[in-house]
NUBA-993128 format. One line per field, with one value per residue (C-alpha): x, y, z; chain. Coordinates in pm, 1 decimal. Layout:
c1 <- (X	...)
c2 <- (Y	...)
c3 <- (Z	...)
cadena <- (A	...)
//
This chain:
c1 <- (9289.9	9032.9	9233.6	8981.8	8738.4	8995.5	8978.6	9334.5	9652.4	9801.0	10106.2	10188.1	10489.4	10517.0	10831.4	11066.5	11433.7	11735.9	12068.4	12507.3	12786.5	12517.8	12477.4	12036.6	12009.1	11615.2	11463.4	11114.0	10978.2	10614.2	10389.2	10132.8	10057.5	9676.6	9530.3	9624.9	9793.6	10132.2	10351.6	10641.8	10988.2	11199.8	11499.6	11869.8	12146.1	12197.1	11860.3	11774.3	11531.7	11744.6	11804.6	11351.3	11274.0	11575.3	11355.2	10981.6	11080.1	11316.7	11628.4	11703.8	11599.1	11452.9	11561.2	11219.7	10931.8	10594.3	10519.0	10194.9	10077.7	9746.5	9677.2	9924.7	10284.4	10576.4	10843.5	11149.6	10972.4	11270.0	11211.6	11087.1	10751.9	10652.7	10639.7	10451.7	10223.9	10253.6	10528.1	10737.3	11001.0	11291.5	11654.5	11837.5	12074.3	11921.8	11894.8	11815.5	12017.7	12222.6	12221.7	11836.9	11538.7	11281.4	11023.6	11250.9	11365.6	10910.6	10941.0	11219.8	11043.6	10696.9	10892.9	11051.3	10687.9	10457.2	10580.6	10671.6	10902.6	11148.6	10895.1	10623.9	10812.6	10978.6	10633.3	10446.6	10203.3	9878.8	9911.5	10261.9	10129.7	9864.5	10092.9	10306.4	10028.5	9948.9	10295.4	10334.6	10055.0	10058.3	10395.9	10306.3	10011.3	10326.7	10572.8	10325.8	10230.7	10554.9	10627.2	10872.4	10611.8	10902.6	11152.7	11022.2	11232.1	11567.1	11821.1	11809.1	12159.6	12140.2	11827.9	11907.0	11966.7	11597.4	11454.8	11603.9	11439.9	11088.1	11198.0	11266.5	10936.8	10765.2	10902.6	10864.0	10507.2	10495.5	10280.7	9958.6	10148.6	9925.1	10231.9	10542.5	10845.1	11028.8	11371.3	11487.2	11308.8	11414.8	11806.9	12014.1	11782.6	11768.2	11435.4	11177.0	11285.3	11174.7	10831.9	10778.5	10899.0	10616.7	10342.3	10328.8	10311.8	10052.7	9884.7	9961.8	9831.1	9517.8	9415.8	9521.0	9837.4	9890.0	10335.4	10550.6	10841.5	11196.4	11302.2	11505.7	11313.2	11039.8	10930.2	10809.1	10777.2	10563.1	10307.1	10228.5	10256.9	9949.5	10120.1	10500.3	10688.4	11030.3	11305.7	11557.0	11852.8	11678.9	11315.8	10958.9	11028.7	10706.1	10421.5	10125.8	10037.7	10250.4	10135.3	10151.1	10546.4	10605.2	10568.2	10716.4	10991.9	11150.1	11135.6	11283.4	11616.7	11678.2	11658.8	11486.1	11668.2	11404.8	11015.0	11009.4	10694.3	10556.5	10193.7	9946.6	9968.5	9647.3	9396.8)
c2 <- (22043.1	21960.7	21728.8	21439.6	21649.3	21644.4	21407.1	21480.5	21586.5	21909.1	21729.9	21377.4	21186.0	20830.2	20644.8	20934.3	20869.6	21035.4	20844.1	21035.2	20769.3	20509.0	20556.3	20604.3	20862.6	20825.3	20484.1	20498.2	20749.6	20744.3	20952.3	21191.2	21571.8	21620.3	21967.4	22139.5	21923.6	21932.3	21690.2	21635.4	21418.2	21309.9	21029.1	20990.9	21264.1	21077.3	20923.3	21107.2	21390.5	21658.4	21554.1	21463.8	21817.1	21946.0	21741.5	21801.0	22180.5	22143.3	22240.6	21882.9	21724.3	21308.5	21069.2	20865.6	20901.4	21121.3	21465.0	21614.5	21979.2	21965.8	21704.4	21868.4	21725.3	21924.1	21703.0	21810.7	22161.1	22412.7	22551.7	22934.2	22745.2	22473.2	22836.4	23001.8	22666.5	22676.1	22559.3	22764.1	22670.9	22776.6	22646.0	22496.2	22800.8	23107.5	23276.7	23649.8	24003.6	24166.4	24508.4	24503.1	24567.7	24326.9	24456.3	24429.6	24095.0	24023.6	24204.5	24032.6	23709.6	23842.9	23943.6	23592.1	23447.4	23744.6	23640.2	24031.4	24049.6	24385.6	24471.5	24534.0	24740.0	24940.5	24971.9	25052.7	24845.6	24869.9	24516.9	24518.8	24836.6	24580.4	24321.7	24595.6	24680.0	24397.3	24233.9	24521.1	24476.6	24100.0	24199.7	24410.7	24097.4	23817.4	24116.5	24085.5	23725.1	23678.1	23893.5	24176.9	24458.7	24701.3	24518.3	24618.3	24914.1	24792.9	24615.2	24211.3	24194.4	24319.3	24081.2	23761.9	23418.3	23336.6	23662.6	23570.3	23210.6	23386.9	23622.2	23333.7	23219.6	23519.7	23571.0	23176.9	23316.7	23579.4	23446.3	23211.0	22884.0	22611.6	22411.8	22516.9	22313.1	22399.8	22266.8	22239.5	22554.7	22508.0	22377.4	22655.0	22897.1	22930.9	22761.6	23087.0	23111.3	22762.4	22809.4	23084.6	22989.3	22618.4	22915.6	23087.8	22746.8	22661.2	22983.2	22928.6	22650.4	22651.3	22927.4	22681.0	22635.9	22317.9	22266.2	21983.0	22035.2	21817.9	21871.1	21682.5	21824.8	21510.3	21749.6	21929.8	21709.7	21470.3	21778.4	21959.6	21779.0	21531.1	21250.6	21204.7	21043.7	20808.3	20787.4	20537.6	20496.2	20684.7	20473.7	20549.0	20313.3	20395.2	20635.5	20785.9	21016.7	21008.2	20785.0	20537.7	20660.9	20757.0	20332.9	20185.8	19981.8	19988.0	20425.9	20330.1	20124.4	20344.7	20685.2	20798.7	20591.2	20558.8	20689.0	20989.5	21098.2	21364.2	21489.0	21322.4	21591.2	21806.8	21632.6)
c3 <- (3605.9	3294.0	3151.0	3110.9	2953.0	2595.6	2371.8	2212.8	2422.3	2405.1	2317.2	2224.0	2120.4	1971.6	1948.0	1952.9	1855.9	1878.3	1828.2	1889.1	1735.2	1777.8	2070.5	2148.1	2389.5	2290.7	2241.8	2126.8	2390.8	2407.3	2630.2	2646.9	2819.1	2875.6	2855.2	3158.9	3318.6	3457.5	3384.9	3496.0	3282.8	3512.9	3509.3	3618.3	3514.8	3089.9	3087.3	2781.7	2903.5	2761.9	2398.8	2440.7	2456.9	2289.7	1993.0	2043.7	2073.7	1722.6	1896.1	1764.0	1436.9	1573.7	1412.0	1439.3	1576.5	1593.2	1750.8	1788.0	1973.3	1965.0	1706.6	1428.4	1314.5	1432.0	1477.6	1274.1	1233.1	1332.9	1667.5	1585.2	1373.9	1676.3	1910.0	1698.6	1626.4	2009.2	2268.6	2385.1	2651.6	2917.9	2885.2	3217.9	3125.9	3091.2	2781.4	2850.3	2781.4	3105.5	3002.9	2892.6	3109.7	3234.0	2977.8	2718.0	2746.9	2721.1	2442.0	2236.4	2320.3	2209.6	1840.4	1824.8	1793.5	1654.2	1290.0	1160.3	988.4	892.6	605.9	847.3	1083.1	791.1	658.2	1003.9	923.1	1125.5	1235.3	1377.3	1628.7	1722.7	1797.3	2001.1	2171.7	2263.7	2341.5	2594.6	2767.5	2764.8	2912.6	3174.3	3337.7	3364.1	3502.9	3762.9	3789.6	3844.4	4057.4	3927.4	3887.6	4081.3	3822.9	3539.4	3411.4	3544.3	3385.4	3422.4	3512.0	3836.4	3948.0	4119.2	3964.3	4090.1	3979.2	3650.1	3652.2	3730.8	3352.2	3149.1	3254.1	3192.8	2842.8	2755.5	2834.5	2629.1	2295.8	2506.2	2421.3	2455.5	2609.8	2829.8	2883.0	3141.7	3146.1	3565.5	3666.4	4037.5	3943.7	4152.2	4346.3	4706.4	4928.6	4942.2	4550.8	4530.0	4747.0	4445.6	4141.1	4263.8	4405.0	4036.6	3903.5	4004.9	3952.9	3587.5	3539.2	3693.4	3516.6	3176.6	3128.0	3014.8	3115.4	3024.4	3323.3	3363.2	3727.5	3947.0	4289.5	4374.2	4661.1	4363.8	4112.8	4404.8	4502.2	4154.6	3882.7	3749.0	3588.1	3559.8	3304.9	3429.8	3177.4	3206.5	2964.5	2640.9	2718.2	2942.4	3257.6	3375.7	3321.1	3577.3	3848.8	4127.2	4436.0	4157.5	4079.8	4460.5	4509.0	4171.2	4251.3	3917.4	4013.4	4318.4	4190.1	3944.3	4042.0	4396.5	4588.3	4843.9	4879.1	4932.1	5219.7	5095.1	5082.4	4830.5	4516.9	4406.9	4193.8)
cadena <- (A	A	A	A	A	A	A	A	A	A	A	A	A	A	A	A	A	A	A	A	A	A	A	A	A	A	A	A	A	A	A	A	A	A	A	A	A	A	A	A	A	A	A	A	A	A	A	A	A	A	A	A	A	A	A	A	A	A	A	A	A	A	A	A	A	A	A	A	A	A	A	A	A	A	A	A	A	A	A	A	A	A	A	A	A	A	A	A	A	A	A	A	A	A	A	A	A	A	A	A	A	A	A	A	A	A	A	A	A	A	A	A	A	A	A	A	A	A	A	A	A	A	A	A	A	A	A	A	A	A	A	A	A	A	A	A	A	A	A	A	A	A	A	A	A	A	A	A	A	A	A	A	A	A	A	A	A	A	A	A	A	A	A	A	A	A	A	A	A	A	A	A	A	A	A	A	A	A	A	A	A	A	A	A	A	A	A	A	A	A	A	A	A	A	A	A	A	A	A	A	A	A	A	A	A	A	A	A	A	A	A	A	A	A	A	A	A	A	A	A	A	A	A	A	A	A	A	A	A	A	A	A	A	A	A	A	A	A	A	A	A	A	A	A	A	A	A	A	A	A	A	A	A	A	A	A	A	A	A	A	A	A	A	A	A	A	A)
//
């Protein structure tokens, strides 16, 4: 990881707040995601994780606080603008077009991020053609990266749930985001696919991709995250490396229930 060489965090959240009917779902949340890191965001159900990443990614408007992507303010911007600035995400409920091929799903994702409109397509502008060629090459690379090459031109609907998670991950990365937020990437998949997804995330991170990952699988979090942010009741309970989180009594009492026996995470 190269995060210690960076002076500006890839993502900085300061005092983030969001309330619904007077109930504070997120209450002054602050944390950073170092460039090149895998940062985990964990906590018990209902602690505000989903609302937090919705506010960060623009799918909900925060009531207060500041969100910066590479030093640029993105708080309150709509999702498409945030995505074009370099922050994309997956969703716990997979959002794909089952009737389209794997490649077509990725190309549609690219269109959402490239900034070209219908007029560019109508006029056949060279910039659009170049963008489409680059997107086709990027899709080919990512499909190979996630191990779905033989499904390239097959309908996405025939894939298993775990394979669809891989397509969603690839779609999230089509625009080469500076930060990718993954919402429960391991939820609902079998143990073999968990190992596969973990391997792919690790390889992508080693190639330089920064991740913020919401995940309940503590084995994954403790193995693969460089740092972990623990939430409770809308607030940050503690933030630090997995070794610290694993042994923190507040975390054990609030969330883990016991200290997991796990191999050390990589540096």
